[in-house]
C-alpha positions as CSV (number, residue, x, y, z in Angstrom):
1,X,-15.3,12.0,-22.6
2,X,-14.5,8.5,-20.7
3,X,-13.3,8.7,-17.0
4,X,-10.3,6.3,-15.7
5,X,-10.2,6.3,-12.0
6,X,-7.5,5.3,-10.6
7,X,-8.0,4.3,-6.5
8,X,-5.1,3.9,-4.5
9,X,-4.6,3.4,-1.0
10,X,-5.5,7.0,0.2
11,X,-8.9,6.3,-0.8
12,X,-9.2,3.5,2.0
13,X,-7.7,5.6,4.6
14,X,-10.6,8.4,3.4
15,X,-12.3,6.3,4.7
16,X,-11.5,5.5,7.9
17,X,-9.6,2.0,7.2
18,X,-5.9,1.9,8.3
19,X,-4.4,-0.1,5.1
20,X,-1.1,1.8,4.8
21,X,2.2,-0.2,5.0
22,X,3.1,1.7,8.4
23,X,-0.6,0.6,9.9
24,X,0.4,-2.8,9.2
25,X,3.8,-2.9,10.7
26,X,2.5,-1.5,13.3
27,X,-0.3,-3.9,13.9
28,X,2.8,-6.3,13.6
29,X,4.7,-5.5,16.3
30,X,1.9,-4.6,18.4
31,X,0.6,-8.2,18.3
32,X,3.9,-9.7,18.2
33,X,5.3,-7.4,21.1
34,X,1.6,-8.6,23.2
35,X,2.7,-12.5,22.3
36,X,6.6,-12.2,23.7
37,X,5.3,-10.4,26.7
38,X,2.9,-13.0,27.5
39,X,5.6,-16.0,27.1
40,X,7.8,-13.9,29.4
41,X,5.0,-13.0,31.9
42,X,4.4,-17.0,31.6
43,X,8.0,-18.0,32.2
44,X,8.0,-15.2,35.6
45,X,5.1,-17.3,36.8
46,X,6.7,-20.6,36.2
47,X,10.0,-19.3,38.2
48,X,8.0,-18.1,41.3
49,X,6.1,-21.2,42.1
50,X,8.9,-23.1,41.8
51,X,11.4,-20.6,43.6
52,X,14.1,-20.8,40.9
53,X,16.5,-17.8,40.8
54,X,17.2,-18.6,36.8
55,X,14.9,-19.0,33.9
56,X,14.8,-19.9,30.4
57,X,13.0,-17.3,28.2
58,X,13.1,-18.9,24.3
59,X,9.2,-18.3,22.7
60,X,9.0,-20.1,19.5
61,X,9.0,-17.7,16.6
62,X,9.3,-17.1,13.2
63,X,10.8,-14.1,13.0
64,X,13.1,-13.7,16.0
65,X,15.8,-16.4,17.1
66,X,17.1,-16.4,20.8
67,X,20.3,-17.7,22.3
68,X,22.3,-16.6,25.1
69,X,18.7,-17.7,27.1
70,X,20.4,-17.5,30.8
71,X,18.7,-14.7,32.7
72,X,17.0,-13.4,36.0
73,X,13.5,-13.0,36.2
74,X,12.2,-9.3,36.1
75,X,8.9,-7.9,36.1
76,X,8.1,-5.9,33.2
77,X,7.6,-1.9,33.8
78,X,4.6,-0.9,33.4
79,X,5.4,1.9,30.8
80,X,6.4,-1.2,28.6
81,X,2.9,-2.6,28.8
82,X,1.7,0.7,28.2
83,X,3.3,1.6,24.8
84,X,1.8,0.7,21.5
85,X,3.3,-1.0,17.9
86,X,6.8,-0.7,17.1
87,X,7.6,1.1,20.1
88,X,6.3,-1.5,22.4
89,X,8.0,-4.3,20.6
90,X,11.5,-2.3,20.3
91,X,11.1,-1.4,24.5
92,X,10.2,-5.2,25.3
93,X,13.5,-6.5,23.4
94,X,15.4,-3.2,24.9
95,X,14.5,-4.8,28.3
96,X,15.2,-8.3,27.5
97,X,18.5,-7.3,25.8
98,X,19.5,-6.0,29.6
99,X,18.3,-9.2,31.0
100,X,21.5,-10.5,28.9
101,X,19.0,-12.1,26.3
102,X,20.4,-11.8,22.8
103,X,18.2,-12.2,19.4
104,X,18.4,-11.6,15.9
105,X,16.0,-11.3,12.9
106,X,15.3,-14.7,11.0
107,X,13.8,-12.7,8.5
108,X,16.2,-9.9,7.5
109,X,13.6,-8.3,4.5
110,X,11.2,-7.7,7.4
111,X,14.1,-6.3,9.4
112,X,14.9,-4.1,6.3
113,X,10.9,-2.4,6.6
114,X,10.9,-1.9,9.8
115,X,13.9,0.0,10.2
116,X,13.4,1.8,7.6
117,X,9.8,2.8,8.9
118,X,11.7,3.8,12.2
119,X,13.7,6.3,9.7
120,X,10.9,7.7,7.9
121,X,7.6,7.5,9.7
122,X,6.6,5.5,6.2
123,X,7.5,2.7,3.7
124,X,6.5,1.7,0.5
125,X,7.1,-2.6,1.0
126,X,7.7,-3.1,-2.8
127,X,10.3,-0.5,-3.3
128,X,12.1,-1.9,-0.3
129,X,12.0,-5.0,-2.4
130,X,13.2,-4.1,-5.4
131,X,16.4,-3.0,-3.4
132,X,16.8,-6.2,-2.0
133,X,16.8,-7.6,-5.6
134,X,19.5,-5.6,-6.7
135,X,21.7,-6.8,-3.6
136,X,21.0,-10.6,-4.9
137,X,21.9,-9.8,-8.4
138,X,25.9,-8.7,-6.9
139,X,25.6,-11.6,-4.4
140,X,24.9,-9.5,-1.3
141,X,21.7,-11.9,-0.3
142,X,19.9,-15.3,-1.5
143,X,17.2,-14.6,-3.8
144,X,15.7,-18.1,-2.6
145,X,15.8,-16.2,1.1
146,X,14.5,-13.2,0.0
147,X,11.4,-14.1,-1.7
148,X,10.7,-16.6,1.3
149,X,11.1,-13.5,3.4
150,X,9.0,-11.4,1.3
151,X,6.1,-14.2,0.8
152,X,5.8,-14.3,4.7
153,X,5.6,-10.5,4.5
154,X,2.6,-11.0,2.2
155,X,1.0,-13.3,3.5
156,X,1.1,-11.4,6.8
157,X,-0.4,-8.8,5.0
158,X,-3.0,-10.3,3.8
159,X,-4.1,-11.5,7.0
160,X,-4.2,-7.8,8.5
161,X,-6.1,-7.0,5.8
162,X,-9.1,-9.4,5.8
163,X,-9.3,-8.1,9.5
164,X,-9.6,-4.4,8.1
165,X,-11.9,-4.9,5.3
166,X,-14.4,-6.2,7.6
167,X,-15.1,-3.0,9.1
168,X,-17.5,-0.3,8.0
169,X,-17.0,2.1,5.0
170,X,-19.4,4.8,5.4
171,X,-19.6,6.9,1.6
172,X,-17.7,10.3,1.8
173,X,-19.9,13.1,0.9
174,X,-17.0,14.8,-1.1
175,X,-16.8,12.0,-3.1
176,X,-20.2,11.2,-4.0
177,X,-20.6,14.4,-4.8
178,X,-17.5,14.0,-7.3
179,X,-19.4,10.8,-8.7
180,X,-22.8,12.6,-8.8
181,X,-20.7,15.3,-11.3
182,X,-20.2,12.4,-13.8
183,X,-24.4,11.4,-13.8
184,X,-26.0,12.4,-17.3
185,X,-29.6,13.2,-17.5
186,X,-31.8,10.5,-19.9
187,X,-34.8,12.4,-20.5
188,X,-32.8,15.3,-22.8
189,X,-34.3,15.3,-26.3
190,X,-30.6,15.0,-28.6
191,X,-32.3,15.2,-31.5
192,X,-29.8,14.8,-34.5
193,X,-27.5,15.3,-31.6
194,X,-24.6,12.3,-30.2
195,X,-23.5,13.1,-27.1
196,X,-19.6,12.1,-26.5
197,X,-19.0,8.8,-24.9
198,X,-19.6,9.1,-21.2
199,X,-17.9,5.6,-19.8
200,X,-16.4,5.1,-16.6
201,X,-13.5,2.8,-15.2
202,X,-12.2,2.6,-12.4
203,X,-9.2,0.9,-12.0
204,X,-8.7,0.0,-8.6
205,X,-4.7,-0.6,-7.0
206,X,-6.3,-1.6,-3.6
207,X,-7.1,-5.3,-2.4
208,X,-9.9,-3.9,-1.3
209,X,-13.5,-3.1,-2.6
210,X,-14.2,0.5,-0.6
211,X,-15.0,2.1,-4.6
212,X,-17.8,-0.7,-5.1
213,X,-20.6,1.7,-3.4
214,X,-19.6,4.3,-5.5
215,X,-19.6,2.1,-8.8
216,X,-23.1,0.6,-7.7
217,X,-24.2,4.5,-7.2
218,X,-23.1,5.8,-10.4
219,X,-24.3,2.6,-12.6
220,X,-28.1,4.0,-11.6
221,X,-27.6,7.3,-12.6
222,X,-25.7,7.1,-15.9
223,X,-26.0,6.4,-19.3
224,X,-22.2,5.2,-20.0
225,X,-20.9,2.1,-18.6
226,X,-19.7,2.0,-15.6
227,X,-16.8,-1.1,-14.9
228,X,-14.4,-1.7,-11.8
229,X,-11.0,-3.3,-12.5
230,X,-8.8,-4.7,-9.5
231,X,-5.5,-4.4,-11.1
232,X,-3.6,-5.8,-8.2
233,X,-6.0,-8.6,-7.7
234,X,-8.6,-8.5,-4.5
235,X,-8.4,-10.4,-1.1
236,X,-10.3,-13.9,-0.9
237,X,-10.6,-13.7,-4.7
238,X,-8.8,-17.4,-6.0
239,X,-9.6,-16.3,-10.0
240,X,-8.0,-12.6,-9.2
241,X,-5.2,-13.5,-6.6
242,X,-3.4,-10.6,-5.0
243,X,-0.4,-8.9,-6.8
244,X,2.3,-7.7,-4.6
245,X,5.9,-6.7,-5.8
246,X,7.9,-4.0,-8.1
247,X,7.6,-3.1,-11.4
248,X,9.3,-0.7,-13.7
249,X,10.1,-1.9,-17.1
250,X,11.9,1.2,-18.4
251,X,14.2,0.6,-15.4
252,X,17.8,-1.2,-16.9
253,X,18.1,-2.7,-13.7
254,X,14.9,-4.2,-14.1
255,X,15.9,-5.6,-17.5
256,X,18.7,-7.4,-16.6
257,X,16.3,-9.7,-13.8
258,X,15.3,-11.0,-17.2
259,X,18.8,-12.8,-17.9
260,X,19.0,-14.5,-14.6
261,X,16.8,-16.9,-12.8
262,X,13.3,-17.1,-12.8
263,X,13.4,-16.4,-8.8
264,X,14.2,-13.0,-9.9
265,X,10.9,-12.3,-11.7
266,X,8.9,-14.3,-9.0
267,X,7.6,-11.1,-7.6
268,X,7.5,-8.3,-11.0
269,X,4.0,-7.3,-11.4
270,X,3.9,-7.2,-15.0
271,X,4.2,-11.1,-15.2
272,X,1.0,-11.2,-13.0
273,X,-0.9,-8.7,-15.2
274,X,-0.7,-11.1,-18.4
275,X,-2.5,-13.9,-16.3
276,X,-5.7,-12.3,-16.1
277,X,-7.7,-10.5,-19.0
278,X,-8.1,-7.3,-16.9
279,X,-4.8,-5.4,-18.3
280,X,-6.7,-6.7,-21.7
281,X,-9.8,-4.9,-20.3
282,X,-7.9,-1.6,-19.5
283,X,-6.4,-1.7,-23.0
284,X,-9.6,-2.1,-24.7
285,X,-11.0,1.1,-22.4
286,X,-8.1,3.7,-23.2
287,X,-8.2,2.2,-27.0
288,X,-11.5,3.2,-27.6
289,X,-11.3,7.2,-27.1
290,X,-10.8,10.4,-25.6
291,X,-10.2,10.1,-21.2
292,X,-9.0,11.6,-18.4
293,X,-7.4,10.3,-15.3
294,X,-8.8,11.2,-12.0
295,X,-6.5,10.2,-9.5
296,X,-8.2,9.4,-6.1
297,X,-5.3,8.7,-3.0
298,X,-2.9,7.0,-5.5
299,X,0.8,8.4,-5.2
300,X,1.3,8.2,-8.6
301,X,4.9,6.1,-7.1
302,X,7.4,3.9,-9.1
303,X,6.7,0.4,-7.8
304,X,3.6,1.1,-10.6
305,X,5.5,3.1,-13.4
306,X,4.9,0.4,-16.2
307,X,1.0,0.8,-15.9
308,X,1.0,4.3,-15.1
309,X,3.3,4.7,-18.6
310,X,1.0,3.0,-20.3
311,X,-1.9,5.0,-19.4
312,X,-0.3,8.8,-18.7
313,X,1.7,8.4,-22.2
314,X,-1.5,7.0,-24.0
315,X,-2.4,9.3,-27.1
316,X,-6.1,9.0,-26.4
317,X,-5.1,10.6,-22.0
318,X,-6.5,14.0,-22.2
319,X,-5.9,15.2,-18.9
320,X,-4.7,14.1,-15.7
321,X,-6.8,15.7,-12.6
322,X,-5.3,15.1,-8.8
323,X,-7.5,15.1,-6.2
324,X,-5.3,15.4,-3.4
325,X,-4.7,15.0,0.0
326,X,-4.6,17.8,2.3
327,X,-2.6,17.7,5.5
328,X,-3.9,17.9,9.2
329,X,-1.8,19.4,12.2
330,X,-1.5,15.7,13.3
331,X,0.8,15.5,10.0
332,X,5.0,14.7,10.5
333,X,6.6,17.9,9.9
334,X,8.9,17.4,7.5
335,X,7.2,19.1,4.9
336,X,6.8,22.7,4.0
337,X,3.4,22.2,2.2
338,X,0.0,21.9,3.1
339,X,-0.8,19.2,0.9
340,X,0.5,16.6,-1.7
341,X,-0.4,17.9,-4.8
342,X,3.4,18.6,-5.7
343,X,4.7,15.1,-4.3
344,X,2.1,13.8,-7.1
345,X,3.5,16.1,-9.6
346,X,7.0,14.8,-9.1
347,X,5.9,11.4,-9.2
348,X,4.2,11.5,-12.4
349,X,7.0,13.6,-13.5
350,X,9.3,10.9,-12.7
351,X,6.9,8.6,-15.2
352,X,6.9,10.7,-17.7
353,X,10.4,11.0,-17.8
354,X,10.1,14.8,-17.5
355,X,11.5,17.4,-15.3
356,X,8.6,19.9,-15.7
357,X,5.3,18.8,-15.2
358,X,3.5,17.4,-18.5
359,X,1.0,19.7,-20.2
360,X,-1.7,16.9,-19.4
361,X,-1.8,17.8,-15.7
362,X,-4.8,20.2,-14.8
363,X,-3.3,23.5,-12.6
364,X,-4.2,22.9,-8.8
365,X,-6.2,25.8,-8.8
366,X,-8.9,23.9,-10.9
367,X,-8.6,20.4,-8.7
368,X,-9.4,20.0,-5.1
369,X,-8.9,18.2,-2.2
370,X,-10.1,14.6,-2.0
371,X,-11.7,15.0,1.0
372,X,-11.1,17.3,4.1
373,X,-12.1,14.5,7.2
374,X,-9.0,14.7,9.9
375,X,-8.3,10.6,9.5
376,X,-6.0,10.9,6.3
377,X,-2.6,10.7,7.2
378,X,0.5,12.5,6.5
379,X,1.6,10.0,3.6
380,X,-1.6,7.8,2.8
381,X,-1.0,7.0,-0.1
382,X,1.9,5.4,-0.6
383,X,1.0,2.2,-2.7
């Protein structure tokens, strides 16, 4: 039987890459805090040299605008300097606010995803974008402004991911063992018996190529064809630029977007799928014959509902096997589960639009964790 392997963000995280949206946003605010703190310290040094009692703090920035800039210089407390990520930025802004400096966000979408990250400890940026898109329909915000703000976040994400993929990605024994189990023996005399098709397609939803080492190894050992598709594009590939947005063609609200200006469709994924031949390759694979789906680090979230529904409900889809994430004691404590198997079941049920788990889903006692290493986060595959 053919195999379709869905690769999500949890796959990268299992290899030690900090590629989740939470990682990205935390890194963004870490760098922003350092920039602002350095600018503030420079103002402090200038005030000491000139002997002035009052000064101005107004760093040029694409995210914040500042007003009422008159303030009394003051050393930044050490505890602020020692903080990390968003917490460091928030603490600094509180400190600045205590000196009668007011600020506001220029990028409201960035403010939205930052606030939701604070509330949930994770955030799915694509779903937040779709929520904002609905506000544009009701006149609550400008679609042109939203798309400009979303483009800024997208470009910052690309910049961050490029720095992450430069890091070494050692293979994992658990995944190597899984891949080895796909390999068929070439020298068996089958006589008149012709073995069933044994092709493998890696469908990568990430922008990275972490799966390549496993694809290359499998090609060396199997008689079947082995291919990899980056359905959402790939970093530094002009022929397959990254796709970042939302897609649920079954949602009535999304269908309404077609009657509006084309700006509303600018970040709907299915329009990008039609611009390359990867969707055709995927369709050819699932039409070829029976296949099983293996889920490695993908949450099966609603922002990919259109393409997942196409795969899960296909007549040739024989079964869906989940390689789930096992929580460790560092995970946030809002879950009473030991792993995310049930979360994935619920997400897949939403794709099928069924209350009870679909018969195609393999039961948990026949599945296993993707990896037992402790580097995985509590919600590693929110993309």
